[in-house]
C-alpha positions as a LaTeX table, in Angstrom:
\begin{tabular}{lrrr}
\hline
Residue & $x$ (\AA) & $y$ (\AA) & $z$ (\AA) \\
\hline
Met1 & 188.74 & 116.12 & 106.93 \\
Arg2 & 188.65 & 117.02 & 110.68 \\
Ile3 & 184.92 & 115.56 & 111.46 \\
Val4 & 186.28 & 112.78 & 108.89 \\
Asn5 & 188.95 & 111.79 & 111.01 \\
Phe6 & 186.84 & 112.07 & 114.22 \\
Val7 & 184.66 & 109.55 & 112.75 \\
Ala8 & 187.41 & 107.13 & 111.68 \\
Val9 & 188.50 & 107.38 & 115.16 \\
Ala10 & 185.52 & 106.71 & 116.70 \\
Leu11 & 185.18 & 103.92 & 114.66 \\
Met12 & 188.62 & 102.44 & 115.15 \\
Leu13 & 188.17 & 102.70 & 119.15 \\
Ala14 & 184.29 & 101.53 & 119.19 \\
Cys15 & 185.59 & 97.61 & 118.29 \\
Ala16 & 186.17 & 94.99 & 120.97 \\
Ser17 & 189.27 & 93.28 & 121.66 \\
Tyr18 & 190.84 & 89.58 & 121.33 \\
Ala19 & 189.20 & 87.24 & 123.84 \\
Gly20 & 189.10 & 83.47 & 123.97 \\
Ala21 & 185.62 & 82.15 & 122.89 \\
Ala22 & 185.46 & 80.77 & 126.40 \\
Glu23 & 186.41 & 83.64 & 128.53 \\
Pro24 & 186.05 & 86.93 & 126.73 \\
Asp25 & 187.09 & 90.29 & 128.23 \\
Lys26 & 185.34 & 92.43 & 125.69 \\
Asn27 & 187.73 & 95.04 & 125.28 \\
Cys28 & 189.27 & 96.41 & 121.68 \\
Thr29 & 191.20 & 94.32 & 119.78 \\
Leu30 & 192.13 & 96.70 & 116.97 \\
Gly31 & 192.15 & 99.57 & 120.03 \\
Ala32 & 194.54 & 97.06 & 121.68 \\
Ala33 & 196.74 & 96.36 & 118.74 \\
Tyr34 & 197.25 & 100.72 & 118.88 \\
Gly35 & 197.64 & 100.13 & 122.77 \\
Gln36 & 194.35 & 101.03 & 123.81 \\
Ile37 & 191.78 & 99.44 & 126.52 \\
Val38 & 188.31 & 99.52 & 125.03 \\
Pro39 & 185.12 & 98.07 & 126.27 \\
Thr40 & 182.63 & 97.15 & 124.14 \\
Asp41 & 179.67 & 94.60 & 123.84 \\
Cys42 & 181.06 & 92.18 & 120.89 \\
Ser43 & 178.18 & 92.76 & 118.65 \\
Val44 & 180.61 & 92.12 & 115.35 \\
Phe45 & 183.03 & 88.99 & 115.84 \\
Trp46 & 185.18 & 86.82 & 113.61 \\
Glu47 & 186.18 & 83.63 & 114.89 \\
Asn48 & 189.58 & 81.96 & 113.85 \\
Ala49 & 191.11 & 78.80 & 115.02 \\
Gly50 & 188.54 & 78.42 & 117.64 \\
Lys51 & 188.84 & 82.09 & 118.88 \\
Ile52 & 186.36 & 84.75 & 118.98 \\
His53 & 187.63 & 88.53 & 118.04 \\
Cys54 & 185.23 & 91.17 & 118.82 \\
Phe55 & 184.15 & 94.09 & 117.05 \\
Ser56 & 181.27 & 96.65 & 117.39 \\
Ser57 & 181.15 & 97.75 & 113.72 \\
Glu58 & 181.71 & 96.05 & 110.65 \\
Ala59 & 184.16 & 99.22 & 109.81 \\
Ala60 & 186.52 & 98.26 & 112.83 \\
Lys61 & 186.18 & 94.73 & 111.57 \\
Ala62 & 187.34 & 95.66 & 107.87 \\
Glu63 & 190.02 & 97.52 & 109.42 \\
Phe64 & 191.54 & 94.94 & 111.53 \\
Leu65 & 191.33 & 92.07 & 108.92 \\
Lys66 & 193.51 & 94.38 & 106.15 \\
Asn67 & 196.26 & 92.56 & 108.13 \\
Pro68 & 195.20 & 90.06 & 110.91 \\
Glu69 & 198.31 & 88.10 & 111.87 \\
Glu70 & 200.28 & 91.54 & 112.67 \\
Asn71 & 197.26 & 92.99 & 114.35 \\
Leu72 & 196.47 & 89.92 & 116.41 \\
Lys73 & 199.92 & 89.66 & 117.50 \\
Lys74 & 199.93 & 93.49 & 118.58 \\
Ala75 & 196.65 & 92.74 & 120.37 \\
Met76 & 197.69 & 89.66 & 122.51 \\
Ala77 & 201.39 & 91.17 & 122.99 \\
Phe78 & 199.40 & 94.43 & 124.86 \\
Arg79 & 196.79 & 92.27 & 126.31 \\
Glu80 & 199.47 & 90.36 & 128.35 \\
Lys81 & 200.83 & 92.88 & 129.29 \\
Met82 & 197.83 & 94.44 & 130.57 \\
Met83 & 196.96 & 91.25 & 132.50 \\
Ala84 & 200.45 & 91.68 & 134.67 \\
Pro85 & 200.13 & 92.27 & 138.46 \\
Glu86 & 200.57 & 95.97 & 138.41 \\
Asn87 & 198.49 & 96.74 & 135.28 \\
Lys88 & 194.56 & 96.28 & 135.34 \\
Thr89 & 192.23 & 95.54 & 132.13 \\
Ala90 & 189.07 & 97.31 & 131.88 \\
Ala91 & 187.75 & 93.73 & 132.50 \\
Ala92 & 189.41 & 93.44 & 136.07 \\
Met93 & 187.64 & 97.12 & 136.55 \\
Glu94 & 184.40 & 97.62 & 138.75 \\
Lys95 & 181.74 & 98.92 & 136.12 \\
Leu96 & 179.82 & 101.60 & 137.98 \\
Ser97 & 176.58 & 102.92 & 136.35 \\
Ala98 & 175.57 & 106.57 & 136.43 \\
Glu99 & 172.93 & 105.67 & 138.88 \\
Gln100 & 175.67 & 104.51 & 141.11 \\
Val101 & 177.64 & 107.04 & 140.38 \\
Arg102 & 175.15 & 109.89 & 141.33 \\
Glu103 & 173.74 & 107.91 & 144.31 \\
Met104 & 177.57 & 107.89 & 145.72 \\
Leu105 & 178.25 & 111.45 & 145.26 \\
Lys106 & 175.42 & 112.33 & 147.44 \\
Lys107 & 177.55 & 111.60 & 150.29 \\
Ala108 & 180.48 & 113.65 & 148.84 \\
Ser109 & 182.09 & 116.70 & 150.68 \\
Pro110 & 185.54 & 118.51 & 150.88 \\
Ser111 & 186.35 & 116.42 & 154.62 \\
Asn112 & 184.37 & 113.18 & 152.30 \\
Ile113 & 186.16 & 112.56 & 149.16 \\
Val114 & 184.48 & 109.66 & 147.11 \\
Asp115 & 187.04 & 107.53 & 145.31 \\
Phe116 & 186.52 & 106.32 & 142.14 \\
Ser117 & 190.03 & 105.03 & 141.26 \\
Gly118 & 190.51 & 102.09 & 138.97 \\
Lys119 & 186.50 & 102.06 & 138.44 \\
Asp120 & 184.92 & 101.77 & 134.93 \\
Leu121 & 182.59 & 104.84 & 134.01 \\
Ser122 & 182.92 & 104.35 & 130.34 \\
Tyr123 & 179.77 & 105.47 & 128.45 \\
Asn124 & 178.15 & 106.71 & 131.37 \\
Asp125 & 175.99 & 109.66 & 131.74 \\
Leu126 & 177.68 & 112.17 & 134.08 \\
Arg127 & 176.38 & 115.18 & 132.61 \\
Gly128 & 175.98 & 118.95 & 135.25 \\
Leu129 & 177.44 & 116.67 & 138.14 \\
Asp130 & 179.64 & 118.27 & 140.93 \\
Leu131 & 182.67 & 116.04 & 140.52 \\
Arg132 & 184.91 & 117.98 & 142.57 \\
Tyr133 & 185.45 & 116.09 & 145.79 \\
Gly134 & 185.96 & 112.78 & 143.66 \\
Lys135 & 189.37 & 111.13 & 143.37 \\
Phe136 & 189.20 & 109.63 & 139.73 \\
Val137 & 192.99 & 108.18 & 139.62 \\
Asp138 & 193.25 & 105.23 & 136.72 \\
Thr139 & 189.38 & 105.76 & 136.35 \\
Asn140 & 188.09 & 104.70 & 132.66 \\
Leu141 & 185.79 & 107.51 & 131.51 \\
Phe142 & 185.81 & 106.38 & 128.11 \\
Gly143 & 182.88 & 107.98 & 126.17 \\
Ala144 & 181.32 & 109.51 & 128.88 \\
Asp145 & 178.96 & 112.28 & 128.64 \\
Leu146 & 180.60 & 115.05 & 131.04 \\
Arg147 & 178.87 & 118.03 & 129.61 \\
Gly148 & 178.86 & 121.01 & 131.95 \\
Ser149 & 180.24 & 118.56 & 134.78 \\
Asn150 & 182.86 & 120.59 & 137.19 \\
Phe151 & 186.30 & 118.14 & 137.92 \\
Ser152 & 187.57 & 121.52 & 139.64 \\
Gly153 & 190.70 & 120.43 & 141.86 \\
Ala154 & 189.72 & 116.92 & 141.45 \\
Asp155 & 192.47 & 114.39 & 141.12 \\
Leu156 & 192.59 & 112.53 & 137.67 \\
Thr157 & 195.91 & 111.24 & 137.55 \\
Lys158 & 196.70 & 108.26 & 134.98 \\
Ala159 & 192.48 & 108.97 & 133.79 \\
Tyr160 & 191.76 & 107.55 & 130.42 \\
Met161 & 189.00 & 110.07 & 128.51 \\
Asn162 & 189.04 & 109.11 & 125.13 \\
Leu163 & 186.20 & 110.41 & 123.01 \\
Ala164 & 184.74 & 111.71 & 126.07 \\
Arg165 & 182.04 & 114.76 & 125.99 \\
Leu166 & 184.05 & 117.68 & 127.37 \\
Glu167 & 182.00 & 120.35 & 126.38 \\
Asn168 & 181.82 & 123.21 & 128.99 \\
Val169 & 183.76 & 121.13 & 131.73 \\
Asn170 & 185.11 & 122.68 & 134.60 \\
Leu171 & 188.81 & 121.04 & 135.01 \\
Ser172 & 190.76 & 124.09 & 136.45 \\
Gly173 & 193.19 & 123.07 & 138.92 \\
Ala174 & 192.32 & 119.18 & 138.17 \\
Asn175 & 195.29 & 116.75 & 138.61 \\
Leu176 & 195.78 & 115.53 & 134.88 \\
Thr177 & 198.78 & 113.88 & 135.57 \\
Asp178 & 199.74 & 111.09 & 132.77 \\
Ala179 & 196.03 & 111.42 & 132.09 \\
Thr180 & 194.83 & 110.20 & 128.20 \\
Ile181 & 192.69 & 112.60 & 126.27 \\
Phe182 & 192.48 & 110.99 & 122.61 \\
Gln183 & 189.76 & 112.42 & 120.31 \\
Ala184 & 187.45 & 114.03 & 123.03 \\
Ile185 & 184.93 & 116.29 & 122.23 \\
Phe186 & 185.80 & 119.64 & 123.55 \\
Asp187 & 183.99 & 123.18 & 123.40 \\
Lys188 & 184.71 & 126.11 & 126.22 \\
Thr189 & 186.56 & 123.55 & 127.94 \\
Asn190 & 188.42 & 125.19 & 131.02 \\
Phe191 & 191.90 & 123.80 & 132.11 \\
Lys192 & 192.85 & 126.44 & 133.38 \\
Gly193 & 195.71 & 126.15 & 136.16 \\
Ala194 & 195.31 & 122.46 & 135.67 \\
Asn195 & 198.27 & 119.73 & 135.67 \\
Leu196 & 198.58 & 117.81 & 132.44 \\
Ser197 & 202.35 & 117.03 & 133.02 \\
Asn198 & 203.27 & 114.11 & 130.57 \\
Ala199 & 199.40 & 113.85 & 129.58 \\
Arg200 & 198.43 & 112.75 & 126.30 \\
Val201 & 196.17 & 114.94 & 124.43 \\
Ile202 & 194.96 & 114.49 & 120.78 \\
Gly203 & 192.13 & 116.37 & 119.52 \\
Thr204 & 190.35 & 119.68 & 117.81 \\
Leu205 & 190.34 & 121.73 & 121.20 \\
Gly206 & 189.17 & 125.04 & 119.43 \\
Asn207 & 189.08 & 127.76 & 122.10 \\
Val208 & 189.85 & 125.80 & 125.24 \\
Asp209 & 191.44 & 127.65 & 128.33 \\
Met210 & 194.64 & 126.08 & 129.58 \\
Ser211 & 196.25 & 129.42 & 130.66 \\
Gly212 & 198.81 & 129.07 & 133.40 \\
Ala213 & 198.25 & 125.17 & 133.22 \\
Thr214 & 201.73 & 122.98 & 133.84 \\
Ile215 & 202.04 & 121.03 & 130.85 \\
Lys216 & 205.61 & 120.02 & 131.29 \\
Lys217 & 206.47 & 117.05 & 128.88 \\
Gly218 & 203.04 & 117.25 & 127.81 \\
Arg219 & 202.38 & 114.65 & 124.48 \\
Phe220 & 200.36 & 116.61 & 122.13 \\
Gly221 & 202.13 & 115.74 & 119.22 \\
Leu222 & 201.38 & 113.85 & 116.42 \\
Asp223 & 202.22 & 110.39 & 116.91 \\
Val224 & 203.45 & 108.97 & 113.59 \\
Gly225 & 203.30 & 105.60 & 114.88 \\
Asn226 & 199.64 & 105.27 & 115.98 \\
Gln227 & 197.76 & 106.86 & 112.67 \\
Pro228 & 196.33 & 104.09 & 111.04 \\
Met229 & 192.92 & 105.69 & 109.85 \\
Gly230 & 194.17 & 109.27 & 108.67 \\
Gln231 & 196.23 & 112.64 & 110.84 \\
Met232 & 195.29 & 112.99 & 114.21 \\
Lys233 & 196.79 & 116.03 & 116.04 \\
Phe234 & 196.40 & 118.61 & 118.60 \\
Asp235 & 194.46 & 121.44 & 117.42 \\
Ser236 & 192.98 & 124.66 & 118.92 \\
Val237 & 192.37 & 127.75 & 117.21 \\
Gly238 & 192.09 & 130.48 & 119.39 \\
Gly239 & 192.91 & 128.55 & 122.93 \\
Asn240 & 193.84 & 130.46 & 125.64 \\
Phe241 & 197.61 & 129.06 & 126.57 \\
Ala242 & 198.78 & 132.21 & 128.67 \\
Asn243 & 202.00 & 131.48 & 131.03 \\
Ala244 & 201.27 & 127.75 & 130.45 \\
Asp245 & 204.69 & 126.02 & 131.33 \\
Phe246 & 205.27 & 123.69 & 128.21 \\
Glu247 & 208.79 & 122.90 & 129.20 \\
Gly248 & 209.94 & 119.99 & 127.13 \\
Ala249 & 206.34 & 119.19 & 125.74 \\
Asp250 & 205.76 & 117.23 & 122.53 \\
Leu251 & 204.08 & 119.96 & 120.56 \\
Asn252 & 204.93 & 118.67 & 117.09 \\
Ile253 & 202.67 & 119.68 & 114.00 \\
Ala254 & 200.20 & 121.16 & 116.90 \\
Ala255 & 198.35 & 124.01 & 115.64 \\
Phe256 & 197.65 & 127.42 & 117.79 \\
Thr257 & 196.58 & 129.34 & 115.30 \\
Phe258 & 195.41 & 132.71 & 116.40 \\
Gly259 & 196.22 & 131.37 & 119.69 \\
Asn260 & 197.57 & 133.28 & 123.06 \\
Leu261 & 200.74 & 131.97 & 124.08 \\
Ser262 & 201.97 & 135.09 & 125.82 \\
Gly263 & 204.42 & 134.35 & 128.59 \\
Ala264 & 204.24 & 130.75 & 127.58 \\
Asn265 & 207.14 & 128.32 & 129.14 \\
Leu266 & 207.94 & 126.78 & 125.66 \\
Arg267 & 211.45 & 125.83 & 126.41 \\
Asn268 & 213.04 & 122.75 & 124.98 \\
Thr269 & 209.80 & 122.51 & 123.37 \\
Asn270 & 209.54 & 120.34 & 120.20 \\
Met271 & 207.49 & 122.41 & 117.95 \\
Asn272 & 208.56 & 120.94 & 114.67 \\
Arg273 & 205.86 & 122.19 & 111.49 \\
Ala274 & 203.72 & 123.53 & 114.56 \\
Asp275 & 201.18 & 126.00 & 113.09 \\
Leu276 & 201.90 & 129.19 & 115.04 \\
Asn277 & 200.25 & 131.68 & 112.13 \\
Gln278 & 198.74 & 134.90 & 113.89 \\
Ala279 & 199.38 & 133.57 & 117.71 \\
Asn280 & 200.62 & 135.78 & 120.22 \\
Leu281 & 203.73 & 134.75 & 121.87 \\
Thr282 & 204.68 & 138.13 & 123.53 \\
Gly283 & 207.28 & 137.42 & 126.22 \\
Ala284 & 206.85 & 133.34 & 125.79 \\
Asp285 & 210.50 & 131.74 & 126.54 \\
Leu286 & 211.48 & 130.08 & 123.46 \\
Thr287 & 215.22 & 129.26 & 124.80 \\
Gly288 & 216.20 & 125.84 & 123.24 \\
Ala289 & 212.87 & 125.31 & 121.17 \\
Asp290 & 212.63 & 123.44 & 117.87 \\
Leu291 & 210.39 & 125.30 & 115.76 \\
Thr292 & 211.99 & 123.45 & 112.16 \\
Asn293 & 209.75 & 124.17 & 109.51 \\
Ala294 & 207.24 & 125.91 & 111.92 \\
Glu295 & 204.57 & 128.42 & 110.11 \\
Val296 & 204.97 & 131.77 & 112.01 \\
Asp297 & 203.00 & 134.12 & 109.63 \\
Gly298 & 201.56 & 136.99 & 111.82 \\
Ala299 & 202.46 & 135.40 & 114.91 \\
Ile300 & 203.64 & 138.18 & 117.39 \\
Phe301 & 207.09 & 137.40 & 118.92 \\
Lys302 & 207.53 & 140.73 & 120.67 \\
Asp303 & 210.02 & 140.30 & 123.63 \\
Val304 & 210.37 & 136.76 & 123.52 \\
Lys305 & 213.25 & 135.04 & 125.13 \\
Gly306 & 215.55 & 132.78 & 123.95 \\
Leu307 & 215.20 & 133.04 & 120.12 \\
Glu308 & 219.13 & 133.16 & 119.61 \\
Thr309 & 219.04 & 129.59 & 120.74 \\
Val310 & 215.68 & 128.44 & 118.68 \\
Lys311 & 216.56 & 125.05 & 116.83 \\
Gly312 & 215.80 & 125.54 & 112.73 \\
Phe313 & 214.29 & 129.05 & 112.91 \\
Asp314 & 215.98 & 129.89 & 109.52 \\
Thr315 & 213.41 & 127.26 & 108.42 \\
Val316 & 210.03 & 128.69 & 109.55 \\
Lys317 & 207.23 & 129.90 & 106.99 \\
Gly318 & 205.70 & 133.35 & 107.04 \\
Lys319 & 206.67 & 136.62 & 108.45 \\
Cys320 & 206.33 & 137.13 & 112.13 \\
Val321 & 205.56 & 140.37 & 113.85 \\
Gly322 & 208.76 & 141.48 & 116.41 \\
Cys323 & 211.03 & 138.81 & 115.79 \\
Lys324 & 214.72 & 139.12 & 113.71 \\
\hline
\end{tabular}
């Protein structure tokens, strides 16, 4: 099911947005209808009332045409919002090739930070690069192949990393505040000590390392209003979240099966229906957290703080270890 969902999302986000025939901007219409900026080549299109509506796959087009009037209304509203002076469209971003990025990085050093802020690096092959001395504020990294690259300590504030390849990527200590990482491909991805405050993270993360990370008000929960092609959520089996600061985060329906949450700050988090089966919460702080209908079978609750203040604890499913 996870593979099916991933393919569905890839198809949905691989389309191009509404644009007039005379001045196409080649950003995803279906994506725009759901608040996404996705550049593409407009190889598949639908013409209506003298306007061209672009898609890169027939599946995306078919999904859009299930409710064209409503979808177009949402897409146009989003496009107008992004055209406001304080915002940027992907079309307005300067597109850099992988070759240009590599050439610019030759001059990078601790005393010479190369600024890629606001640039479009989407779909580029950036594997194995040392990106520690780059600045990526509001950078479009959609679909970029970043496998084995090193972003440790880099500034990725508001970066857009949907569907990026993040296997073996080092993001330790990076600033990912307000970043969007939607259905990227993870494997042994290192977020140790990173700042993911208010970041939007959805996908199957597996054994990701977010130990010591700051994830205050992180948005990892299921977004019911943005599920047009199947349920997508944060799902990490065996991930390391020891001593991570999740205070105030939305973790509803998130899966932390066999995960290490020891010493984690989970104060005031929304963990409604979260999967905590076999997770280790030793010494975690659950003060004010909502665990309504959460699954806790085999979860270790030894020395957990604030358990008496947890909301919905009488509704949890399964038998946890060390909890009363």
